[in-house]
Residue frames as a rotation matrix with the C-alpha (Angstrom) as fourth column:
MET 1
0.556 -0.239 -0.796 -225.50
-0.361 0.794 -0.490 -72.64
0.749 0.560 0.355 48.29
LYS 2
0.518 -0.382 0.765 -224.05
-0.722 0.285 0.631 -75.22
-0.459 -0.879 -0.128 50.74
LYS 3
0.087 -0.544 -0.835 -221.42
-0.636 0.614 -0.467 -78.02
0.766 0.572 -0.293 50.24
LEU 4
0.669 0.081 0.738 -221.32
-0.646 0.555 0.524 -81.34
-0.367 -0.828 0.424 52.01
ILE 5
-0.013 -0.830 -0.557 -218.26
-0.832 0.318 -0.455 -83.38
0.555 0.457 -0.695 51.89
LEU 6
0.887 0.351 0.301 -218.40
-0.458 0.755 0.468 -87.03
-0.063 -0.553 0.831 52.91
VAL 7
-0.075 -0.964 -0.256 -215.20
-0.831 0.202 -0.519 -88.85
0.552 0.173 -0.816 53.96
ARG 8
0.865 0.269 -0.423 -214.92
-0.071 0.901 0.428 -92.44
0.496 -0.341 0.799 54.85
HIS 9
0.677 -0.677 0.290 -212.29
-0.484 -0.112 0.868 -93.12
-0.555 -0.728 -0.403 57.51
ALA 10
0.096 -0.770 -0.630 -208.89
-0.952 0.113 -0.283 -94.22
0.290 0.627 -0.723 56.28
LYS 11
0.217 -0.093 -0.972 -207.64
-0.086 0.990 -0.114 -97.89
0.972 0.109 0.207 56.36
SER 12
0.382 -0.009 0.924 -207.83
-0.911 -0.171 0.375 -99.18
0.155 -0.985 -0.073 59.84
ASP 13
-0.672 -0.582 -0.458 -206.23
-0.335 0.791 -0.513 -102.04
0.661 -0.191 -0.726 61.81
TRP 14
0.516 0.802 0.301 -207.93
-0.652 0.140 0.745 -104.32
0.555 -0.581 0.595 64.08
PRO 15
-0.550 -0.834 -0.037 -205.53
-0.550 0.396 -0.735 -105.55
0.628 -0.384 -0.677 66.71
GLU 16
-0.330 0.417 -0.847 -206.57
0.505 0.836 0.214 -108.50
0.797 -0.357 -0.487 68.88
GLU 17
-0.195 0.362 -0.912 -208.83
0.979 0.023 -0.200 -107.68
-0.051 -0.932 -0.359 71.88
THR 18
-0.969 -0.071 -0.238 -209.70
0.057 -0.996 0.066 -104.27
-0.242 0.050 0.969 70.36
GLU 19
-0.029 1.000 -0.004 -213.38
0.484 0.011 -0.875 -103.18
-0.875 -0.027 -0.484 70.25
ASP 20
0.113 0.130 0.985 -214.63
0.987 -0.132 -0.096 -101.91
0.117 0.983 -0.143 66.90
PHE 21
0.934 0.347 0.083 -215.01
0.336 -0.935 0.116 -98.38
0.117 -0.080 -0.990 68.29
ASP 22
0.667 -0.735 -0.124 -211.36
-0.232 -0.363 0.903 -98.29
-0.708 -0.573 -0.412 69.40
ARG 23
0.510 -0.522 0.684 -209.70
0.779 0.617 -0.110 -99.55
-0.365 0.588 0.722 66.16
PRO 24
0.099 -0.549 -0.830 -206.75
-0.054 -0.835 0.547 -97.43
-0.994 -0.010 -0.112 65.09
LEU 25
0.790 0.052 -0.611 -205.61
-0.582 -0.249 -0.774 -96.38
-0.192 0.967 -0.167 61.73
ALA 26
0.630 -0.659 0.411 -203.14
0.683 0.722 0.110 -98.70
-0.369 0.211 0.905 59.90
ASP 27
-0.320 -0.885 -0.337 -199.95
0.342 -0.440 0.830 -97.36
-0.883 0.150 0.444 58.52
LYS 28
-0.685 0.137 0.716 -201.54
0.722 -0.004 0.692 -97.32
0.098 0.991 -0.096 55.05
GLY 29
0.359 0.932 -0.051 -204.45
0.913 -0.339 0.227 -95.35
0.195 -0.128 -0.972 56.54
LEU 30
0.302 -0.370 -0.879 -202.21
0.445 -0.760 0.473 -92.69
-0.843 -0.534 -0.065 57.93
GLU 31
-0.752 -0.657 0.056 -200.64
0.307 -0.274 0.911 -92.29
-0.584 0.702 0.408 54.44
GLU 32
-0.369 0.674 0.640 -204.08
0.884 0.041 0.467 -92.22
0.289 0.737 -0.611 52.71
ALA 33
0.545 0.696 -0.467 -205.42
0.828 -0.535 0.170 -89.57
-0.132 -0.479 -0.868 55.01
SER 34
0.018 -0.696 -0.718 -202.40
0.267 -0.689 0.674 -87.41
-0.964 -0.204 0.173 54.72
SER 35
-0.832 -0.351 0.429 -202.31
0.444 0.040 0.895 -87.74
-0.331 0.936 0.123 50.93
ILE 36
-0.132 0.902 0.410 -206.00
0.919 -0.043 0.392 -87.09
0.371 0.429 -0.824 50.36
SER 37
0.577 0.334 -0.745 -206.18
0.654 -0.736 0.177 -84.05
-0.489 -0.589 -0.643 52.74
ARG 38
-0.371 -0.782 -0.501 -203.22
0.179 -0.590 0.787 -82.42
-0.911 0.202 0.358 51.02
PHE 39
-0.786 0.141 0.602 -204.79
0.618 0.134 0.775 -83.14
0.029 0.981 -0.192 47.64
LEU 40
0.244 0.967 0.069 -208.06
0.956 -0.252 0.148 -81.46
0.161 0.029 -0.987 48.66
LYS 41
0.416 -0.156 -0.896 -206.28
0.459 -0.815 0.355 -78.52
-0.785 -0.559 -0.268 50.08
ASN 42
-0.651 -0.750 -0.116 -204.16
0.198 -0.315 0.928 -78.10
-0.733 0.582 0.353 46.96
LYS 43
-0.569 0.587 0.576 -207.36
0.771 0.135 0.623 -78.35
0.287 0.798 -0.529 44.86
GLU 44
-0.948 0.188 0.257 -208.63
-0.262 -0.919 -0.294 -75.37
0.181 -0.346 0.920 47.04
ILE 45
-0.101 0.898 -0.429 -211.59
0.474 0.422 0.773 -77.42
0.875 -0.126 -0.468 48.30
GLU 46
-0.560 -0.058 0.826 -212.94
-0.555 -0.714 -0.427 -75.14
0.614 -0.698 0.367 50.95
ILE 47
-0.053 0.527 -0.848 -214.16
0.619 0.684 0.386 -76.57
0.784 -0.505 -0.362 54.14
ASP 48
-0.034 0.101 0.994 -215.59
-0.469 -0.880 0.074 -74.50
0.882 -0.464 0.078 57.11
SER 49
0.080 0.156 0.985 -216.23
-0.973 0.226 0.043 -77.27
-0.216 -0.962 0.169 59.71
PHE 50
-0.629 -0.333 -0.703 -215.42
-0.391 0.917 -0.084 -80.93
0.672 0.222 -0.706 60.47
VAL 51
0.249 0.688 0.682 -217.99
-0.963 0.248 0.102 -83.23
-0.099 -0.682 0.724 62.08
SER 52
-0.489 -0.578 -0.653 -216.61
-0.622 0.756 -0.204 -86.74
0.612 0.306 -0.730 62.89
SER 53
0.677 0.453 -0.579 -217.81
0.033 0.768 0.640 -90.00
0.735 -0.452 0.505 64.24
PRO 54
0.573 -0.481 0.664 -216.16
-0.819 -0.347 0.457 -90.30
0.011 -0.806 -0.592 67.67
ALA 55
0.943 -0.243 0.226 -214.76
0.233 0.970 0.070 -93.75
-0.236 -0.013 0.972 66.75
VAL 56
0.263 -0.930 -0.255 -210.86
0.049 -0.251 0.967 -93.68
-0.963 -0.267 -0.021 66.87
ARG 57
-0.382 -0.565 0.732 -210.31
0.772 0.241 0.589 -94.42
-0.508 0.790 0.344 63.13
ALA 58
0.362 0.556 0.748 -212.75
0.851 -0.525 -0.021 -91.77
0.381 0.644 -0.663 61.95
LEU 59
0.957 -0.004 -0.289 -211.58
0.157 -0.834 0.528 -89.13
-0.243 -0.551 -0.798 64.45
ASN 60
0.092 -0.994 -0.052 -207.95
0.272 -0.025 0.962 -89.77
-0.958 -0.103 0.269 63.66
THR 61
-0.171 -0.027 0.985 -208.74
0.984 0.047 0.172 -89.49
-0.051 0.999 0.018 59.98
CYS 62
0.754 0.557 0.348 -210.36
0.555 -0.824 0.115 -86.13
0.351 0.106 -0.931 60.68
LYS 63
0.697 -0.570 -0.435 -207.38
0.106 -0.518 0.849 -84.96
-0.709 -0.638 -0.301 62.81
ILE 64
-0.289 -0.848 0.445 -205.07
0.653 0.166 0.739 -85.71
-0.701 0.504 0.505 59.91
PHE 65
0.111 0.462 0.880 -207.34
0.912 -0.399 0.094 -83.71
0.394 0.792 -0.466 57.58
ASN 66
0.934 0.335 -0.124 -207.21
0.356 -0.838 0.414 -80.92
0.035 -0.431 -0.902 60.11
GLN 67
0.097 -0.957 -0.272 -203.48
0.600 -0.162 0.783 -80.64
-0.794 -0.239 0.559 59.83
ALA 68
-0.643 -0.282 0.712 -204.13
0.760 -0.349 0.548 -79.13
0.094 0.893 0.439 56.41
TYR 69
-0.079 0.765 0.639 -207.20
0.571 -0.491 0.658 -77.20
0.817 0.417 -0.398 57.33
GLN 70
-0.905 -0.393 -0.163 -206.83
0.335 -0.422 -0.843 -76.04
0.262 -0.817 0.513 60.91
LEU 71
-0.233 0.919 0.318 -210.53
-0.403 -0.389 0.829 -76.11
0.885 0.065 0.461 61.90
SER 72
-0.403 0.202 0.893 -212.45
-0.857 0.260 -0.446 -76.92
-0.323 -0.944 0.068 65.04
ILE 73
-0.741 0.153 -0.654 -213.59
-0.204 0.877 0.436 -80.54
0.640 0.456 -0.619 65.17
ARG 74
-0.142 0.762 0.632 -217.00
-0.980 -0.016 -0.200 -81.58
-0.142 -0.647 0.749 66.51
THR 75
-0.987 -0.063 -0.149 -217.90
-0.088 0.981 0.173 -85.24
0.135 0.184 -0.974 67.11
ASP 76
-0.057 0.993 0.106 -221.40
-0.997 -0.050 -0.066 -86.75
-0.060 -0.109 0.992 66.77
GLU 77
-0.604 -0.099 0.791 -222.11
-0.375 0.911 -0.172 -90.20
-0.704 -0.400 -0.587 67.85
LYS 78
0.513 0.858 0.018 -224.81
-0.286 0.191 -0.939 -90.34
-0.809 0.476 0.344 65.09
LEU 79
0.510 -0.312 -0.801 -222.02
-0.851 -0.053 -0.522 -90.79
0.120 0.948 -0.293 62.51
TYR 80
-0.710 -0.655 0.259 -220.73
-0.678 0.735 -0.001 -93.96
-0.189 -0.176 -0.966 64.13
ASN 81
-0.847 0.400 0.351 -222.54
0.438 0.898 0.034 -96.97
-0.301 0.183 -0.936 62.54
PRO 82
-0.624 0.591 -0.512 -224.91
-0.395 -0.803 -0.446 -94.50
-0.675 -0.076 0.734 60.89
SER 83
-0.139 0.670 0.729 -228.16
0.825 0.486 -0.289 -94.95
-0.548 0.562 -0.620 59.05
GLU 84
-0.429 0.068 0.901 -229.41
0.701 -0.604 0.379 -92.51
0.570 0.794 0.211 56.37
ASN 85
0.636 0.763 0.116 -231.59
0.478 -0.507 0.717 -90.84
0.606 -0.401 -0.687 59.06
ASN 86
0.448 -0.568 -0.691 -228.54
0.747 -0.187 0.638 -90.27
-0.491 -0.802 0.340 61.28
PHE 87
-0.631 -0.675 0.384 -226.89
0.774 -0.509 0.378 -88.20
-0.060 0.535 0.843 58.46
HIS 88
-0.064 0.665 0.744 -230.02
0.485 -0.630 0.606 -86.18
0.872 0.400 -0.282 58.01
SER 89
0.758 0.377 -0.532 -230.23
0.629 -0.211 0.748 -85.58
0.170 -0.902 -0.397 61.74
VAL 90
-0.046 -0.892 -0.449 -226.60
0.797 -0.304 0.522 -84.35
-0.603 -0.333 0.725 61.90
ILE 91
-0.589 -0.135 0.797 -227.22
0.704 -0.569 0.424 -82.08
0.396 0.811 0.431 58.78
TYR 92
0.299 0.828 0.475 -230.25
0.497 -0.560 0.663 -80.46
0.815 0.038 -0.579 60.36
GLY 93
0.771 -0.130 -0.624 -228.17
0.583 -0.251 0.773 -79.61
-0.257 -0.959 -0.117 63.52
LEU 94
-0.210 -0.909 0.360 -225.51
0.975 -0.224 0.005 -77.78
0.076 0.351 0.933 61.39
ASP 95
0.024 0.120 -0.992 -225.06
0.365 -0.925 -0.104 -74.07
-0.931 -0.359 -0.066 61.94
ASP 96
0.776 0.402 0.486 -226.09
0.583 -0.161 -0.796 -72.13
-0.242 0.902 -0.359 58.83
SER 97
0.727 -0.580 -0.367 -222.89
-0.558 -0.811 0.176 -69.96
-0.400 0.077 -0.913 59.08
HIS 98
-0.385 -0.773 0.505 -221.01
-0.185 0.600 0.778 -73.08
-0.904 0.206 -0.374 57.86
HIS 99
0.368 0.491 -0.789 -221.26
-0.843 -0.182 -0.506 -73.23
-0.393 0.852 0.347 54.03
SER 100
0.288 -0.345 -0.894 -219.00
-0.590 0.671 -0.449 -76.27
0.754 0.656 -0.010 53.51
VAL 101
0.268 -0.090 0.959 -218.96
-0.906 0.315 0.282 -79.13
-0.327 -0.945 0.003 56.06
ALA 102
-0.274 -0.428 -0.861 -217.08
-0.599 0.776 -0.195 -82.39
0.752 0.463 -0.469 55.99
PHE 103
0.669 0.503 0.547 -218.49
-0.742 0.495 0.453 -85.42
-0.043 -0.708 0.705 57.66
PHE 104
-0.524 -0.793 -0.312 -216.09
-0.747 0.604 -0.279 -88.34
0.410 0.087 -0.908 58.69
SER 105
0.278 0.721 0.635 -217.93
-0.886 0.448 -0.120 -91.59
-0.371 -0.529 0.763 59.04
HIS 106
-0.609 -0.425 0.670 -218.09
-0.360 0.901 0.244 -95.30
-0.707 -0.092 -0.701 58.25
ASN 107
-0.464 0.450 -0.763 -219.39
-0.686 0.361 0.631 -97.79
0.560 0.816 0.141 55.64
ASN 108
-0.533 0.317 0.785 -221.98
0.846 0.194 0.496 -99.08
0.005 0.929 -0.371 54.83
GLY 109
0.220 0.725 -0.653 -223.75
0.735 -0.563 -0.377 -95.94
-0.641 -0.397 -0.657 56.12
ILE 110
-0.227 -0.369 -0.901 -221.69
-0.180 -0.894 0.411 -93.41
-0.957 0.256 0.136 54.21
SER 111
-0.987 -0.129 0.100 -222.10
0.052 0.331 0.942 -95.29
-0.154 0.935 -0.320 50.93
ASN 112
-0.346 0.924 0.161 -225.79
0.938 0.338 0.071 -95.78
0.012 0.176 -0.984 51.37
PHE 113
0.257 0.462 -0.849 -226.28
0.472 -0.826 -0.307 -92.07
-0.844 -0.322 -0.430 52.27
ALA 114
-0.568 -0.513 -0.643 -224.27
-0.320 -0.582 0.748 -90.91
-0.758 0.631 0.166 49.24
ASN 115
-0.936 0.261 0.235 -226.27
0.342 0.521 0.783 -93.19
0.082 0.813 -0.577 47.03
SER 116
-0.098 0.981 -0.166 -229.49
0.966 0.054 -0.252 -91.73
-0.239 -0.186 -0.953 48.44
ILE 117
0.409 0.225 -0.884 -228.62
0.138 -0.973 -0.184 -88.11
-0.902 -0.047 -0.429 47.45
SER 118
-0.304 -0.578 -0.757 -226.87
-0.732 -0.367 0.574 -88.84
-0.610 0.729 -0.312 44.11
GLU 119
0.752 0.595 -0.284 -227.76
-0.625 0.506 -0.594 -90.57
-0.210 0.624 0.753 40.89
HIS 120
0.078 -0.858 -0.507 -224.25
-0.727 0.299 -0.618 -91.93
0.682 0.417 -0.601 40.88
ILE 121
0.920 0.227 -0.321 -223.59
0.009 0.805 0.594 -95.31
0.393 -0.549 0.738 42.55
PHE 122
0.151 -0.872 0.465 -220.87
-0.798 -0.385 -0.463 -95.21
0.584 -0.301 -0.754 45.16
HIS 123
0.860 -0.104 -0.499 -219.02
0.436 0.658 0.614 -97.70
0.264 -0.746 0.611 47.24
PHE 124
0.749 -0.557 0.357 -216.68
-0.622 -0.777 0.093 -95.70
0.226 -0.292 -0.929 49.37
PRO 125
0.317 -0.738 -0.596 -213.17
0.505 0.663 -0.552 -97.10
0.803 -0.126 0.583 49.63
THR 126
0.401 -0.204 -0.893 -211.32
0.858 -0.259 0.444 -96.27
-0.322 -0.944 0.071 52.75
CYS 127
-0.340 -0.437 -0.833 -210.57
0.322 -0.886 0.334 -92.52
-0.884 -0.155 0.442 52.73
GLY 128
-0.489 0.292 0.822 -212.76
0.819 -0.170 0.548 -91.99
0.299 0.941 -0.156 49.75
VAL 129
-0.608 0.207 -0.766 -214.14
0.234 -0.876 -0.422 -88.42
-0.758 -0.436 0.485 49.55
ALA 130
-0.345 0.563 0.751 -217.28
0.897 -0.038 0.440 -87.21
0.276 0.825 -0.493 47.82
GLY 131
-0.861 0.002 -0.508 -218.30
0.188 -0.928 -0.322 -83.53
-0.472 -0.372 0.799 47.54
PHE 132
-0.213 0.859 0.466 -221.86
0.966 0.113 0.233 -82.40
0.148 0.499 -0.854 46.87
GLU 133
-0.980 0.027 0.196 -223.30
-0.021 -0.999 0.029 -79.05
0.197 0.025 0.980 46.12
ILE 134
-0.400 0.883 -0.244 -226.60
0.897 0.323 -0.303 -78.49
-0.189 -0.340 -0.921 47.92
ASP 135
-0.657 0.199 0.727 -228.87
0.309 -0.808 0.501 -75.80
0.687 0.554 0.470 46.42
CYS 136
0.527 0.764 -0.373 -230.01
0.712 -0.157 0.685 -74.21
0.465 -0.626 -0.626 49.68
ASP 137
0.052 -0.426 0.903 -229.28
-0.289 -0.872 -0.395 -71.29
0.956 -0.240 -0.169 51.92
SER 138
0.029 0.106 0.994 -230.08
-0.999 -0.017 0.031 -73.16
0.020 -0.994 0.106 55.13
TRP 139
-0.871 -0.442 -0.213 -229.21
-0.448 0.894 -0.025 -76.69
0.201 0.074 -0.977 56.12
SER 140
-0.478 0.805 0.353 -232.77
-0.183 0.302 -0.936 -77.07
-0.859 -0.511 0.003 57.28
GLU 141
0.383 0.606 -0.697 -233.73
-0.788 -0.178 -0.589 -77.03
-0.481 0.775 0.410 53.53
PHE 142
-0.610 -0.789 0.079 -231.48
-0.622 0.538 0.569 -80.08
-0.491 0.298 -0.818 52.74
ASP 143
-0.334 0.451 0.828 -234.23
0.266 0.888 -0.376 -82.60
-0.904 0.094 -0.417 52.01
GLY 144
0.588 0.788 0.181 -235.97
0.439 -0.124 -0.890 -80.62
-0.679 0.603 -0.419 49.34
ALA 145
0.384 -0.550 -0.742 -232.89
-0.581 -0.768 0.269 -79.09
-0.718 0.328 -0.614 47.88
ALA 146
0.939 -0.172 -0.296 -231.28
-0.199 0.428 -0.881 -80.07
0.279 0.887 0.368 44.54
LYS 147
0.563 -0.766 0.309 -228.04
-0.277 0.178 0.944 -81.92
-0.778 -0.618 -0.112 45.00
LYS 148
0.898 -0.281 -0.339 -225.13
-0.346 0.027 -0.938 -82.15
0.272 0.959 -0.073 42.65
LEU 149
0.675 -0.738 0.006 -222.06
0.614 0.567 0.550 -84.37
-0.409 -0.367 0.835 42.82
LEU 150
0.822 -0.465 -0.328 -218.94
-0.531 -0.835 -0.146 -82.13
-0.206 0.294 -0.933 42.48
PHE 151
-0.075 -0.925 -0.373 -216.21
-0.856 0.251 -0.451 -84.70
0.511 0.285 -0.811 42.97
PHE 152
0.948 0.198 0.250 -215.34
-0.305 0.791 0.530 -88.23
-0.093 -0.578 0.810 44.06
TYR 153
0.179 -0.972 -0.151 -211.74
-0.784 -0.048 -0.619 -88.97
0.594 0.229 -0.771 44.98
GLU 154
0.987 0.133 0.091 -210.12
-0.161 0.800 0.578 -92.09
0.004 -0.585 0.811 46.22
PRO 155
0.307 -0.942 0.136 -206.58
-0.581 -0.072 0.811 -92.93
-0.754 -0.328 -0.570 47.37
GLY 156
-0.338 -0.614 0.714 -204.41
0.240 0.677 0.696 -94.29
-0.910 0.406 -0.081 44.63
LYS 157
0.099 0.473 0.875 -206.55
0.987 0.063 -0.146 -92.60
-0.124 0.879 -0.461 41.92
ILE 158
0.894 0.179 -0.411 -205.55
0.214 -0.976 0.038 -88.94
-0.395 -0.122 -0.911 42.61
């Protein structure tokens, strides 16, 4: 059994003359990420590995989560402005020793991907988190495996 946790980056800012990739987190985003990460840790949501988009807002969200989890962080460019296939590509590259992996990514890709693996309709708010149980022993079996939504949390509703 594997678990995939999808996290949309926290609320970001867009200062003048800043490229999309370099957008920082807003103060509200810093609070969101801190609150949600502590909430997950207190709920004893286990995570073995973090994989983040290298974009500043996603990576900083991941780093805030890592204050609670203390894991190694890997970045993957496929999670920046991702398509559904990008998520699959990253999943198939995961080490099978990791049983519960969190991806930090962006909308619309993360919402579209979540909708593709769940019968529930999602629109991820900033710092929204969805956890799925994947009925497989190897990440290479992801496509054919049964998938079950375990939780969906969003800031302000926890």
